[in-house]
C-alpha positions as CSV (number, residue, x, y, z in Angstrom):
1,M,-34.4,-17.2,9.7
2,T,-32.3,-18.3,6.7
3,G,-28.9,-19.8,7.5
4,L,-25.9,-20.7,5.3
5,D,-27.1,-24.3,5.1
6,D,-30.3,-23.0,3.4
7,L,-28.4,-21.3,0.6
8,P,-26.8,-22.8,-2.5
9,I,-23.3,-22.0,-1.2
10,R,-20.3,-23.7,-2.8
11,D,-19.6,-27.1,-1.2
12,D,-16.0,-26.3,-0.5
13,L,-17.1,-23.3,1.6
14,R,-19.6,-25.2,3.8
15,G,-18.6,-25.4,7.4
16,L,-15.8,-22.8,7.2
17,S,-15.4,-19.8,9.4
18,P,-14.4,-16.4,8.0
19,Y,-10.9,-15.0,8.6
20,G,-10.6,-12.7,11.6
21,A,-9.2,-12.1,15.0
22,P,-11.4,-11.3,18.1
23,Q,-12.1,-7.6,18.4
24,L,-12.6,-7.2,22.1
25,D,-12.8,-4.1,24.2
26,V,-9.9,-4.8,26.6
27,P,-7.2,-2.5,28.0
28,V,-4.3,-4.0,26.0
29,R,-4.9,-5.3,22.5
30,L,-1.8,-7.1,21.1
31,N,-3.4,-9.6,18.7
32,T,-3.5,-8.1,15.2
33,N,0.1,-6.8,14.7
34,E,-1.1,-3.2,14.3
35,N,1.2,-0.3,15.1
36,S,0.1,0.8,18.5
37,H,1.3,4.3,18.0
38,P,-1.2,6.8,16.7
39,L,-0.4,9.0,13.7
40,P,1.7,12.1,14.5
41,E,-0.6,15.2,14.5
42,A,1.2,16.8,11.6
43,V,0.7,13.7,9.5
44,A,-2.9,13.4,10.4
45,E,-3.4,17.0,9.4
46,A,-1.6,16.5,6.1
47,I,-3.8,13.5,5.3
48,G,-6.9,15.5,6.3
49,K,-6.0,18.2,3.8
50,A,-5.3,15.7,1.1
51,L,-8.7,14.1,1.7
52,A,-10.5,17.5,1.7
53,A,-9.0,18.3,-1.6
54,E,-10.7,15.3,-3.1
55,L,-14.2,15.8,-1.8
56,R,-15.6,18.0,-4.5
57,D,-14.6,15.6,-7.2
58,L,-16.1,12.5,-5.6
59,N,-18.7,12.5,-8.3
60,R,-15.9,11.4,-10.7
61,Y,-14.2,8.0,-10.7
62,P,-10.6,7.9,-9.3
63,D,-7.5,7.3,-11.4
64,R,-8.1,3.7,-12.4
65,D,-4.4,3.0,-12.5
66,A,-3.3,5.0,-9.5
67,L,-0.2,6.2,-11.4
68,A,0.8,9.0,-9.0
69,L,0.5,6.7,-6.0
70,R,2.5,3.9,-7.7
71,A,5.3,6.4,-8.6
72,D,5.4,7.4,-4.9
73,L,5.6,3.8,-3.8
74,A,8.4,3.1,-6.3
75,G,10.3,6.1,-4.9
76,Y,9.9,4.7,-1.4
77,L,11.1,1.2,-2.3
78,G,14.0,2.4,-4.3
79,H,16.1,-0.4,-6.0
80,G,15.6,1.4,-9.4
81,L,11.9,0.7,-9.4
82,T,9.4,2.9,-11.4
83,A,5.7,3.1,-11.4
84,D,5.3,0.4,-14.1
85,G,6.8,-2.2,-11.8
86,V,4.6,-1.3,-8.8
87,W,0.9,-2.1,-8.3
88,A,-1.4,-1.0,-5.4
89,A,-4.7,-2.3,-4.0
90,N,-6.8,-2.4,-0.8
91,G,-4.2,-4.1,1.4
92,S,-1.7,-6.8,0.5
93,N,-4.5,-9.4,0.8
94,E,-6.2,-7.9,-2.3
95,I,-2.8,-7.8,-4.0
96,Q,-2.3,-11.5,-3.3
97,Q,-5.9,-12.3,-4.4
98,Q,-5.3,-10.6,-7.7
99,L,-2.1,-12.6,-8.2
100,L,-3.9,-15.9,-7.6
101,Q,-6.7,-14.8,-9.9
102,A,-4.1,-14.1,-12.6
103,F,-1.7,-17.0,-12.0
104,G,-3.7,-19.5,-10.0
105,G,-7.3,-20.7,-10.4
106,P,-9.1,-23.9,-11.3
107,G,-6.6,-26.7,-12.3
108,R,-3.7,-24.8,-10.8
109,S,-2.0,-25.0,-7.3
110,A,-0.4,-22.7,-4.8
111,L,2.1,-23.8,-2.2
112,G,3.1,-22.3,1.1
113,F,5.4,-23.4,4.0
114,T,3.4,-23.7,7.2
115,P,2.9,-22.4,9.7
116,A,2.5,-19.2,7.7
117,Y,-0.1,-16.5,7.0
118,S,-3.5,-18.1,7.4
119,M,-5.0,-16.0,4.6
120,H,-3.0,-17.6,1.9
121,P,-4.9,-20.9,1.8
122,L,-8.2,-18.9,2.1
123,L,-7.3,-16.7,-0.9
124,A,-6.4,-19.9,-2.7
125,L,-9.8,-21.4,-1.9
126,G,-11.6,-18.2,-3.0
127,T,-9.9,-18.3,-6.3
128,G,-10.4,-22.0,-7.0
129,T,-6.7,-22.6,-6.6
130,R,-5.6,-25.9,-4.9
131,W,-3.6,-25.2,-1.8
132,V,-0.5,-27.3,-0.9
133,P,0.6,-27.0,2.7
134,A,4.4,-27.6,2.6
135,R,6.4,-28.0,5.8
136,R,8.9,-26.0,7.9
137,G,11.5,-27.5,10.2
138,A,10.9,-28.1,13.9
139,D,12.3,-24.7,14.7
140,F,10.2,-23.0,12.1
141,A,13.2,-22.4,9.9
142,L,13.2,-23.3,6.2
143,T,16.4,-24.6,4.4
144,A,17.0,-24.4,0.7
145,D,17.1,-28.2,0.4
146,E,13.8,-28.6,2.2
147,A,12.1,-25.9,0.1
148,V,13.5,-27.2,-3.2
149,A,12.4,-30.8,-2.5
150,Q,8.9,-29.8,-1.8
151,V,8.6,-27.4,-4.8
152,R,9.9,-30.2,-7.0
153,E,7.5,-32.7,-5.6
154,H,4.4,-30.6,-6.0
155,Q,5.3,-28.4,-9.0
156,P,3.0,-25.5,-7.9
157,D,1.9,-22.7,-10.2
158,V,2.4,-20.2,-7.3
159,V,4.9,-20.4,-4.4
160,F,4.3,-18.2,-1.3
161,L,7.4,-17.4,0.8
162,C,7.1,-15.0,3.8
163,S,9.9,-12.8,5.2
164,P,9.5,-12.2,8.0
165,N,7.0,-15.1,8.3
166,N,3.7,-14.7,10.1
167,P,3.1,-16.1,12.7
168,T,6.7,-17.2,13.5
169,G,8.5,-13.9,12.8
170,T,11.4,-15.7,11.1
171,A,13.2,-14.0,8.2
172,L,13.9,-15.8,4.9
173,D,17.4,-17.0,4.2
174,P,18.3,-15.5,0.8
175,A,19.7,-18.9,-0.3
176,V,16.2,-20.3,0.1
177,L,14.7,-17.7,-2.3
178,G,17.5,-18.2,-4.8
179,A,17.0,-22.0,-4.7
180,V,13.2,-21.8,-5.1
181,L,13.5,-19.3,-8.0
182,D,15.8,-21.8,-9.7
183,V,13.3,-24.7,-9.6
184,A,9.8,-23.1,-9.3
185,P,7.8,-23.7,-12.5
186,G,5.5,-20.7,-12.0
187,M,5.4,-17.5,-9.9
188,V,7.2,-16.9,-6.6
189,V,5.5,-14.5,-4.2
190,V,7.5,-13.1,-1.3
191,D,5.2,-11.6,1.4
192,E,7.2,-8.8,3.1
193,A,4.4,-7.3,5.1
194,Y,6.8,-6.8,8.1
195,A,10.0,-6.0,6.2
196,E,10.5,-2.7,7.9
197,F,10.9,-4.3,11.3
198,A,13.6,-6.7,10.2
199,R,16.9,-6.7,12.2
200,P,20.0,-5.2,10.5
201,G,21.5,-7.4,7.9
202,T,18.2,-9.0,6.8
203,V,18.0,-9.0,3.0
204,S,14.9,-8.0,1.1
205,A,13.8,-10.0,-2.0
206,L,13.8,-6.6,-3.8
207,T,17.6,-7.0,-4.2
208,V,17.1,-10.0,-6.5
209,L,14.1,-8.7,-8.4
210,P,16.0,-7.6,-11.6
211,G,16.3,-10.5,-13.9
212,H,13.5,-12.6,-12.3
213,P,10.3,-11.9,-14.1
214,R,8.4,-14.5,-12.1
215,L,9.3,-13.0,-8.7
216,V,6.8,-10.8,-6.9
217,I,7.3,-8.9,-3.6
218,T,4.2,-7.8,-1.7
219,R,4.2,-5.1,0.9
220,T,1.7,-3.2,3.0
221,M,1.4,0.2,4.7
222,S,-0.7,-1.4,7.5
223,K,2.2,-2.3,9.8
224,A,5.2,-0.1,10.0
225,F,3.4,3.0,8.6
226,G,0.6,2.6,11.1
227,F,-1.9,2.9,8.2
228,A,-4.0,-0.2,8.9
229,G,-7.2,1.7,8.7
230,G,-6.2,3.2,5.3
231,R,-6.0,-0.3,3.7
232,L,-3.1,0.1,1.2
233,G,-1.0,-2.8,0.0
234,Y,1.3,-3.0,-3.0
235,L,3.6,-5.2,-5.0
236,A,6.9,-4.8,-6.8
237,A,7.5,-7.0,-9.9
238,D,8.4,-7.0,-13.5
239,P,6.1,-4.7,-15.5
240,A,4.6,-7.7,-17.2
241,V,3.2,-8.9,-13.8
242,V,1.6,-5.6,-13.3
243,A,0.0,-5.9,-16.7
244,A,-1.3,-9.3,-15.7
245,V,-3.0,-8.3,-12.5
246,Q,-4.7,-5.4,-14.3
247,L,-6.6,-8.0,-16.3
248,V,-8.4,-9.2,-13.1
249,R,-8.6,-6.1,-11.0
250,L,-12.0,-4.6,-10.4
251,P,-12.6,-1.3,-12.2
252,Y,-11.6,1.7,-10.1
253,H,-10.8,-0.6,-7.2
254,L,-8.7,1.9,-5.3
255,S,-10.8,4.9,-4.2
256,A,-9.7,8.5,-4.7
257,L,-9.7,9.0,-0.9
258,T,-7.5,6.0,-0.3
259,Q,-5.0,7.1,-3.0
260,A,-4.9,10.7,-1.6
261,A,-4.4,9.5,2.0
262,A,-1.7,7.0,1.1
263,R,0.2,9.6,-0.9
264,A,0.1,12.1,2.0
265,A,1.3,9.3,4.3
266,L,4.2,8.5,2.0
267,A,5.2,12.1,1.9
268,H,5.7,11.9,5.6
269,C,7.2,8.4,5.7
270,D,10.1,9.5,7.9
271,A,7.8,10.6,10.6
272,L,5.6,7.5,10.3
273,L,8.5,5.1,10.3
274,G,9.9,6.9,13.4
275,T,8.2,4.3,15.6
276,V,9.8,1.3,14.0
277,A,13.0,1.3,16.1
278,E,10.9,1.6,19.3
279,I,8.7,-1.2,18.3
280,A,11.7,-3.4,17.5
281,E,13.1,-2.6,20.9
282,Q,9.9,-3.8,22.5
283,R,9.9,-6.9,20.4
284,D,13.5,-7.8,21.4
285,R,12.6,-7.0,25.0
286,I,9.6,-9.4,24.9
287,V,11.8,-12.1,23.4
288,A,14.5,-11.7,26.1
289,E,12.0,-11.4,29.0
290,L,10.0,-14.5,28.0
291,R,13.2,-16.5,27.6
292,R,14.3,-15.3,31.0
293,R,11.0,-16.7,32.4
294,G,11.9,-20.1,30.9
295,L,9.7,-20.0,27.9
296,R,10.6,-21.1,24.3
297,V,10.5,-18.2,21.9
298,A,10.9,-18.1,18.2
299,D,13.5,-15.6,16.8
300,S,11.6,-12.6,15.3
301,D,12.3,-10.0,12.6
302,A,8.7,-8.7,12.7
303,N,6.6,-6.6,15.1
304,F,5.4,-9.7,17.0
305,V,6.7,-12.7,18.9
306,L,5.6,-16.3,18.9
307,Y,6.2,-18.2,22.2
308,E,5.3,-21.5,23.6
309,V,3.0,-21.6,26.6
310,G,3.7,-25.2,27.8
311,G,0.2,-26.5,27.5
312,D,-3.1,-25.7,25.9
313,Q,-2.7,-22.4,24.2
314,S,-6.4,-21.6,24.4
315,V,-6.3,-21.9,28.2
316,A,-3.3,-19.6,28.3
317,W,-5.1,-17.2,25.9
318,R,-8.1,-17.0,28.1
319,A,-5.9,-16.5,31.2
320,L,-4.1,-13.5,29.7
321,L,-7.5,-12.1,28.5
322,A,-8.7,-12.3,32.1
323,H,-5.9,-10.0,33.0
324,G,-6.9,-7.5,30.3
325,V,-4.4,-8.5,27.7
326,L,-5.5,-9.8,24.3
327,V,-3.0,-11.8,22.2
328,R,-3.5,-14.1,19.2
329,D,-4.2,-17.8,19.2
330,V,-3.1,-18.7,15.7
331,G,-4.2,-22.3,16.0
332,L,-0.6,-23.6,16.5
333,P,-0.9,-26.1,19.4
334,G,1.0,-24.9,22.5
335,W,2.0,-21.5,21.0
336,L,0.6,-17.9,21.2
337,R,1.6,-14.7,19.3
338,V,1.9,-11.3,20.9
339,T,2.3,-8.0,19.0
340,A,5.1,-5.7,20.1
341,G,3.5,-2.3,20.9
342,T,4.4,0.5,23.3
343,R,6.5,0.1,26.4
344,A,3.4,0.4,28.6
345,E,1.8,-2.4,26.6
346,T,4.8,-4.6,27.0
347,D,4.8,-3.9,30.7
348,A,1.2,-5.0,31.0
349,F,1.8,-8.1,28.9
350,L,4.8,-9.3,30.9
351,A,2.9,-8.6,34.2
352,A,0.0,-10.7,32.8
353,V,2.4,-13.5,31.9
354,D,3.9,-13.4,35.4
355,S,0.4,-13.7,36.9
356,T,-0.6,-16.6,34.7
357,Q,2.6,-18.4,35.5
358,R,1.9,-18.1,39.2
359,E,-1.6,-19.3,38.5
360,G,-0.2,-22.3,36.5
361,S,-1.7,-21.2,33.1
362,I,1.7,-20.9,31.4
363,A,4.5,-23.3,32.2
364,P,8.2,-22.9,31.6
365,Q,9.8,-25.2,29.0
366,P,13.2,-26.4,30.2
367,R,14.5,-27.9,26.9
368,P,14.5,-25.3,24.2
369,T,15.3,-26.5,20.6
370,K,17.6,-24.8,18.2
371,G,16.4,-21.4,17.0
372,T,13.7,-21.2,19.6
373,S,15.8,-21.0,22.8
């Protein structure tokens, strides 16, 4: 049987593993930051009707530029955006890949502040863009001075900022974005995949988009909208950025069915986003309960929580799995990430934590640091 080593694969891909989280059949799955709530029946019916209306014309290519969908997305985002400042693709990963194809590539670099979304360096690798892993503070925060110093040092062609950041859940201080925009020589991409879950007062990068033609904000319908299976991501930017990514997009990259389903979902955004407050409540409950149990927890504005287990995170991960709860080992030594889901899922997760603490798999941390108390 032929293996990868027998193929003329690129040298920089040898020995790597594909991105992905375990997909295991367990009672409680809290490892991929999905929205645990199923679509409301009325929304599912509306999407079904929209899909049915497209079926007879599947012999034709879809709208190559997804103009109607982009107009709907602009209307949802507000901030004076119109369709020419919005672009859509199959998930925000494809959006970010297109950005790196257009503004990165061989001889260019992209910088991100780690720990952050693990797909960013993989997207850089796939596009031949050199990846620069910049640093965050000990409490996972990022100050303007720290960010500026590292951008000035490396002079990247693309800077990735995340707000809220995955896997830490921390929101971006607007001062950091402003400072980076002042010194970055190329594009600045703010990944706002979890923006709808942010606590009151959190400022979106959309507020500073006017007048910054090198700023891009990426979003997704996978999280707050509960549309992960629909695979719809999008960006907001200056129309010139949209024109640039159209140079590298695949022809007819967004199917007619995806466009129809996403438009039907957007038409019912109030119903779909009705679970956001409940999920945020469970997130805050997880933070409070884990701290009450003596664990260090990062502040979160997302639909997940990063917490320290007081030892080998892989051991703690397996211990929780033995109790039927699947969380995410993001490769950060001593820390695990858990998605905030339904109240019943939170109950099950906390019960599993209690059991693993009694068993000695998770140990309290008595000396919390600033920002992770």
